C-alpha positions as protocol buffer text, in pm:
chain_id: "A"
residue {
  index: 1
  type: MET
  ca { x: -669 y: -2123 z: -1081 }
}
residue {
  index: 2
  type: ALA
  ca { x: -607 y: -1897 z: -1378 }
}
residue {
  index: 3
  type: ARG
  ca { x: -305 y: -1676 z: -1391 }
}
residue {
  index: 4
  type: ASN
  ca { x: -387 y: -1311 z: -1359 }
}
residue {
  index: 5
  type: ARG
  ca { x: -251 y: -1119 z: -1654 }
}
residue {
  index: 6
  type: GLY
  ca { x: -436 y: -793 z: -1599 }
}
residue {
  index: 7
  type: PRO
  ca { x: -238 y: -470 z: -1634 }
}
residue {
  index: 8
  type: ARG
  ca { x: -227 y: -407 z: -1260 }
}
residue {
  index: 9
  type: ALA
  ca { x: -97 y: -756 z: -1188 }
}
residue {
  index: 10
  type: GLU
  ca { x: 169 y: -761 z: -1453 }
}
residue {
  index: 11
  type: ALA
  ca { x: 280 y: -404 z: -1377 }
}
residue {
  index: 12
  type: GLY
  ca { x: 445 y: -616 z: -1127 }
}
residue {
  index: 13
  type: THR
  ca { x: 619 y: -642 z: -807 }
}
residue {
  index: 14
  type: PRO
  ca { x: 915 y: -878 z: -781 }
}
residue {
  index: 15
  type: ALA
  ca { x: 675 y: -1131 z: -623 }
}
residue {
  index: 16
  type: LEU
  ca { x: 439 y: -1128 z: -921 }
}
residue {
  index: 17
  type: ARG
  ca { x: 726 y: -1131 z: -1171 }
}
residue {
  index: 18
  type: LEU
  ca { x: 867 y: -1440 z: -998 }
}
residue {
  index: 19
  type: LEU
  ca { x: 534 y: -1622 z: -1020 }
}
residue {
  index: 20
  type: ALA
  ca { x: 494 y: -1525 z: -1387 }
}
residue {
  index: 21
  type: GLU
  ca { x: 849 y: -1641 z: -1470 }
}
residue {
  index: 22
  type: ARG
  ca { x: 788 y: -1974 z: -1298 }
}
residue {
  index: 23
  type: GLY
  ca { x: 449 y: -2018 z: -1464 }
}
residue {
  index: 24
  type: THR
  ca { x: 291 y: -2057 z: -1120 }
}
residue {
  index: 25
  type: PRO
  ca { x: -90 y: -2039 z: -1121 }
}
residue {
  index: 26
  type: HIS
  ca { x: -204 y: -1748 z: -908 }
}
residue {
  index: 27
  type: THR
  ca { x: -474 y: -1486 z: -868 }
}
residue {
  index: 28
  type: VAL
  ca { x: -404 y: -1126 z: -776 }
}
residue {
  index: 29
  type: HIS
  ca { x: -639 y: -949 z: -534 }
}
residue {
  index: 30
  type: PRO
  ca { x: -595 y: -571 z: -513 }
}
residue {
  index: 31
  type: TYR
  ca { x: -778 y: -380 z: -240 }
}
residue {
  index: 32
  type: PRO
  ca { x: -770 y: -20 z: -116 }
}
residue {
  index: 33
  type: HIS
  ca { x: -507 y: 34 z: 152 }
}
residue {
  index: 34
  type: GLU
  ca { x: -609 y: 286 z: 415 }
}
residue {
  index: 35
  type: ALA
  ca { x: -333 y: 534 z: 502 }
}
residue {
  index: 36
  type: GLY
  ca { x: -238 y: 514 z: 868 }
}
residue {
  index: 37
  type: THR
  ca { x: -331 y: 148 z: 903 }
}
residue {
  index: 38
  type: THR
  ca { x: -63 y: -62 z: 1067 }
}
residue {
  index: 39
  type: ALA
  ca { x: -262 y: -385 z: 1119 }
}
residue {
  index: 40
  type: TYR
  ca { x: -193 y: -481 z: 758 }
}
residue {
  index: 41
  type: GLY
  ca { x: -305 y: -844 z: 776 }
}
residue {
  index: 42
  type: GLU
  ca { x: -635 y: -765 z: 942 }
}
residue {
  index: 43
  type: GLU
  ca { x: -691 y: -487 z: 689 }
}
residue {
  index: 44
  type: ALA
  ca { x: -635 y: -733 z: 404 }
}
residue {
  index: 45
  type: VAL
  ca { x: -885 y: -983 z: 547 }
}
residue {
  index: 46
  type: ARG
  ca { x: -1152 y: -713 z: 596 }
}
residue {
  index: 47
  type: ALA
  ca { x: -1100 y: -556 z: 252 }
}
residue {
  index: 48
  type: LEU
  ca { x: -1096 y: -889 z: 69 }
}
residue {
  index: 49
  type: ARG
  ca { x: -1414 y: -1003 z: 244 }
}
residue {
  index: 50
  type: ALA
  ca { x: -1580 y: -673 z: 152 }
}
residue {
  index: 51
  type: ALA
  ca { x: -1479 y: -739 z: -210 }
}
residue {
  index: 52
  type: GLY
  ca { x: -1648 y: -1079 z: -199 }
}
residue {
  index: 53
  type: VAL
  ca { x: -1336 y: -1295 z: -163 }
}
residue {
  index: 54
  type: ASP
  ca { x: -1397 y: -1594 z: 65 }
}
residue {
  index: 55
  type: VAL
  ca { x: -1109 y: -1557 z: 311 }
}
residue {
  index: 56
  type: SER
  ca { x: -1037 y: -1601 z: 678 }
}
residue {
  index: 57
  type: GLY
  ca { x: -758 y: -1498 z: 910 }
}
residue {
  index: 58
  type: GLU
  ca { x: -629 y: -1854 z: 882 }
}
residue {
  index: 59
  type: ARG
  ca { x: -606 y: -1849 z: 502 }
}
residue {
  index: 60
  type: VAL
  ca { x: -451 y: -1504 z: 470 }
}
residue {
  index: 61
  type: LEU
  ca { x: -87 y: -1526 z: 577 }
}
residue {
  index: 62
  type: LYS
  ca { x: 145 y: -1255 z: 703 }
}
residue {
  index: 63
  type: THR
  ca { x: 515 y: -1245 z: 627 }
}
residue {
  index: 64
  type: LEU
  ca { x: 748 y: -1167 z: 916 }
}
residue {
  index: 65
  type: LEU
  ca { x: 1126 y: -1149 z: 928 }
}
residue {
  index: 66
  type: ALA
  ca { x: 1301 y: -1271 z: 1238 }
}
residue {
  index: 67
  type: ASP
  ca { x: 1660 y: -1281 z: 1355 }
}
residue {
  index: 68
  type: VAL
  ca { x: 1759 y: -1635 z: 1449 }
}
residue {
  index: 69
  type: ASP
  ca { x: 2103 y: -1646 z: 1608 }
}
residue {
  index: 70
  type: GLY
  ca { x: 2214 y: -1347 z: 1401 }
}
residue {
  index: 71
  type: ARG
  ca { x: 2069 y: -1450 z: 1064 }
}
residue {
  index: 72
  type: LEU
  ca { x: 1743 y: -1346 z: 905 }
}
residue {
  index: 73
  type: VAL
  ca { x: 1467 y: -1600 z: 852 }
}
residue {
  index: 74
  type: VAL
  ca { x: 1130 y: -1550 z: 683 }
}
residue {
  index: 75
  type: ALA
  ca { x: 829 y: -1672 z: 880 }
}
residue {
  index: 76
  type: VAL
  ca { x: 488 y: -1699 z: 713 }
}
residue {
  index: 77
  type: VAL
  ca { x: 199 y: -1744 z: 955 }
}
residue {
  index: 78
  type: PRO
  ca { x: -179 y: -1693 z: 952 }
}
residue {
  index: 79
  type: VAL
  ca { x: -299 y: -1339 z: 1020 }
}
residue {
  index: 80
  type: ALA
  ca { x: -519 y: -1483 z: 1297 }
}
residue {
  index: 81
  type: SER
  ca { x: -214 y: -1628 z: 1475 }
}
residue {
  index: 82
  type: GLN
  ca { x: 107 y: -1509 z: 1630 }
}
residue {
  index: 83
  type: LEU
  ca { x: 457 y: -1617 z: 1545 }
}
residue {
  index: 84
  type: ASP
  ca { x: 598 y: -1850 z: 1812 }
}
residue {
  index: 85
  type: LEU
  ca { x: 960 y: -1732 z: 1830 }
}
residue {
  index: 86
  type: LYS
  ca { x: 1080 y: -2037 z: 2026 }
}
residue {
  index: 87
  type: ALA
  ca { x: 924 y: -2271 z: 1771 }
}
residue {
  index: 88
  type: LEU
  ca { x: 1073 y: -2068 z: 1486 }
}
residue {
  index: 89
  type: ALA
  ca { x: 1421 y: -2082 z: 1638 }
}
residue {
  index: 90
  type: ALA
  ca { x: 1395 y: -2459 z: 1681 }
}
residue {
  index: 91
  type: ALA
  ca { x: 1257 y: -2511 z: 1328 }
}
residue {
  index: 92
  type: ALA
  ca { x: 1535 y: -2295 z: 1183 }
}
residue {
  index: 93
  type: GLY
  ca { x: 1801 y: -2490 z: 1371 }
}
residue {
  index: 94
  type: GLY
  ca { x: 1882 y: -2206 z: 1609 }
}
residue {
  index: 95
  type: ARG
  ca { x: 1866 y: -2133 z: 1978 }
}
residue {
  index: 96
  type: ALA
  ca { x: 1698 y: -1793 z: 1997 }
}
residue {
  index: 97
  type: ALA
  ca { x: 1479 y: -1579 z: 1774 }
}
residue {
  index: 98
  type: ALA
  ca { x: 1360 y: -1220 z: 1790 }
}
residue {
  index: 99
  type: MET
  ca { x: 1168 y: -1006 z: 1547 }
}
residue {
  index: 100
  type: ALA
  ca { x: 1403 y: -843 z: 1298 }
}
residue {
  index: 101
  type: ASP
  ca { x: 1462 y: -470 z: 1309 }
}
residue {
  index: 102
  type: PRO
  ca { x: 1205 y: -319 z: 1066 }
}
residue {
  index: 103
  type: ALA
  ca { x: 1469 y: -127 z: 870 }
}
residue {
  index: 104
  type: ARG
  ca { x: 1678 y: -444 z: 830 }
}
residue {
  index: 105
  type: ALA
  ca { x: 1370 y: -638 z: 718 }
}
residue {
  index: 106
  type: GLN
  ca { x: 1289 y: -376 z: 455 }
}
residue {
  index: 107
  type: ARG
  ca { x: 1650 y: -359 z: 327 }
}
residue {
  index: 108
  type: SER
  ca { x: 1681 y: -736 z: 304 }
}
residue {
  index: 109
  type: SER
  ca { x: 1343 y: -801 z: 143 }
}
residue {
  index: 110
  type: GLY
  ca { x: 1326 y: -496 z: -82 }
}
residue {
  index: 111
  type: TYR
  ca { x: 967 y: -437 z: 32 }
}
residue {
  index: 112
  type: VAL
  ca { x: 805 y: -191 z: 274 }
}
residue {
  index: 113
  type: LEU
  ca { x: 642 y: -298 z: 599 }
}
residue {
  index: 114
  type: GLY
  ca { x: 288 y: -412 z: 533 }
}
residue {
  index: 115
  type: GLY
  ca { x: 389 y: -515 z: 184 }
}
residue {
  index: 116
  type: ILE
  ca { x: 666 y: -766 z: 255 }
}
residue {
  index: 117
  type: SER
  ca { x: 606 y: -1072 z: 44 }
}
residue {
  index: 118
  type: PRO
  ca { x: 773 y: -1408 z: 100 }
}
residue {
  index: 119
  type: LEU
  ca { x: 811 y: -1417 z: -280 }
}
residue {
  index: 120
  type: GLY
  ca { x: 1075 y: -1237 z: -483 }
}
residue {
  index: 121
  type: GLN
  ca { x: 1271 y: -1097 z: -193 }
}
residue {
  index: 122
  type: ARG
  ca { x: 1590 y: -905 z: -275 }
}
residue {
  index: 123
  type: THR
  ca { x: 1793 y: -1146 z: -61 }
}
residue {
  index: 124
  type: ALA
  ca { x: 1698 y: -1514 z: -61 }
}
residue {
  index: 125
  type: LEU
  ca { x: 1645 y: -1625 z: 298 }
}
residue {
  index: 126
  type: PRO
  ca { x: 1544 y: -1949 z: 467 }
}
residue {
  index: 127
  type: THR
  ca { x: 1162 y: -1952 z: 467 }
}
residue {
  index: 128
  type: LEU
  ca { x: 931 y: -2135 z: 704 }
}
residue {
  index: 129
  type: VAL
  ca { x: 557 y: -2150 z: 643 }
}
residue {
  index: 130
  type: ASP
  ca { x: 329 y: -2252 z: 927 }
}
residue {
  index: 131
  type: GLU
  ca { x: 203 y: -2605 z: 871 }
}
residue {
  index: 132
  type: SER
  ca { x: -160 y: -2488 z: 898 }
}
residue {
  index: 133
  type: ALA
  ca { x: -132 y: -2349 z: 542 }
}
residue {
  index: 134
  type: ALA
  ca { x: -141 y: -2706 z: 408 }
}
residue {
  index: 135
  type: ARG
  ca { x: -506 y: -2738 z: 521 }
}
residue {
  index: 136
  type: PHE
  ca { x: -622 y: -2508 z: 242 }
}
residue {
  index: 137
  type: PRO
  ca { x: -623 y: -2553 z: -137 }
}
residue {
  index: 138
  type: THR
  ca { x: -501 y: -2193 z: -167 }
}
residue {
  index: 139
  type: VAL
  ca { x: -362 y: -1928 z: 65 }
}
residue {
  index: 140
  type: LEU
  ca { x: -306 y: -1555 z: 24 }
}
residue {
  index: 141
  type: VAL
  ca { x: 16 y: -1365 z: 91 }
}
residue {
  index: 142
  type: SER
  ca { x: 130 y: -1014 z: 20 }
}
residue {
  index: 143
  type: ALA
  ca { x: 209 y: -962 z: -347 }
}
residue {
  index: 144
  type: GLY
  ca { x: 477 y: -707 z: -261 }
}
residue {
  index: 145
  type: ARG
  ca { x: 297 y: -388 z: -176 }
}
residue {
  index: 146
  type: ARG
  ca { x: 29 y: -267 z: 59 }
}
residue {
  index: 147
  type: GLY
  ca { x: -316 y: -327 z: -87 }
}
residue {
  index: 148
  type: LEU
  ca { x: -215 y: -624 z: -301 }
}
residue {
  index: 149
  type: GLN
  ca { x: -247 y: -994 z: -216 }
}
residue {
  index: 150
  type: VAL
  ca { x: -172 y: -1298 z: -429 }
}
residue {
  index: 151
  type: GLU
  ca { x: -357 y: -1628 z: -396 }
}
residue {
  index: 152
  type: LEU
  ca { x: -175 y: -1952 z: -475 }
}
residue {
  index: 153
  type: ALA
  ca { x: -151 y: -2313 z: -365 }
}
residue {
  index: 154
  type: PRO
  ca { x: 55 y: -2370 z: -49 }
}
residue {
  index: 155
  type: GLN
  ca { x: 283 y: -2615 z: -231 }
}
residue {
  index: 156
  type: ASP
  ca { x: 349 y: -2349 z: -498 }
}
residue {
  index: 157
  type: LEU
  ca { x: 436 y: -2098 z: -224 }
}
residue {
  index: 158
  type: LEU
  ca { x: 686 y: -2346 z: -81 }
}
residue {
  index: 159
  type: ALA
  ca { x: 834 y: -2421 z: -423 }
}
residue {
  index: 160
  type: ALA
  ca { x: 869 y: -2054 z: -518 }
}
residue {
  index: 161
  type: THR
  ca { x: 1036 y: -1961 z: -188 }
}
residue {
  index: 162
  type: GLY
  ca { x: 1239 y: -2277 z: -139 }
}
residue {
  index: 163
  type: GLY
  ca { x: 1061 y: -2295 z: 194 }
}
residue {
  index: 164
  type: ARG
  ca { x: 933 y: -2571 z: 414 }
}
residue {
  index: 165
  type: CYS
  ca { x: 644 y: -2621 z: 654 }
}
residue {
  index: 166
  type: ALA
  ca { x: 685 y: -2621 z: 1030 }
}
residue {
  index: 167
  type: ARG
  ca { x: 467 y: -2553 z: 1332 }
}
residue {
  index: 168
  type: ILE
  ca { x: 570 y: -2192 z: 1401 }
}
residue {
  index: 169
  type: ALA
  ca { x: 237 y: -2021 z: 1486 }
}
residue {
  index: 170
  type: ARG
  ca { x: 25 y: -2009 z: 1798 }
}
residue {
  index: 171
  type: ALA
  ca { x: -330 y: -1885 z: 1846 }
}
C-alpha cells in the first residue's frame, strides 16, 4: 500500500500526521460528508462504495469512546456491528462500561463526533480493536474528520494506537 502524500492528505489531521511520522503505509479516502447525517459509519461505507472503493461494514471500523469504571477507553468495532459494553468492560479489566458523554469524548480525543479517529488522539487512552479486524489485510478508520477515512493494515492500527485485539463487538 503506497503512502498517500497528496495535498489533502498531508494537510493533515493529527491521525494522518501520526501515520506519516511513523512511516506507516496508508491510503487516504476522502468522500463528501452530507450535513445533517449522524450515521457516520454507514455514510462512509455508502460513499466509499460509490467512489469505487471495495469496502463492507465489516472492514470499515467506527471509533467509540466508553467509560469503563470511570476511565475512558477507545473501542474500535465494525460499522456493521455494535459495541458489546460487557465484553469491553471485561477486556479492559473493568466491571462496568457505558458510552462516554459525547462532550467528554470530543475533549479527550480532540476530534468531533463522526470524525473521531483512534489515531493521534489528544489524550492517549487504552485502545481495544475488535478481533474481527484481523480477518482483513486492511481496514478503514476515521482519519480525524468527517468525510475522511484512512486505510491501513490492522497490525499497523494496533501498533500506532498501542492497542490490542479483543472480542468486543456483536452483530
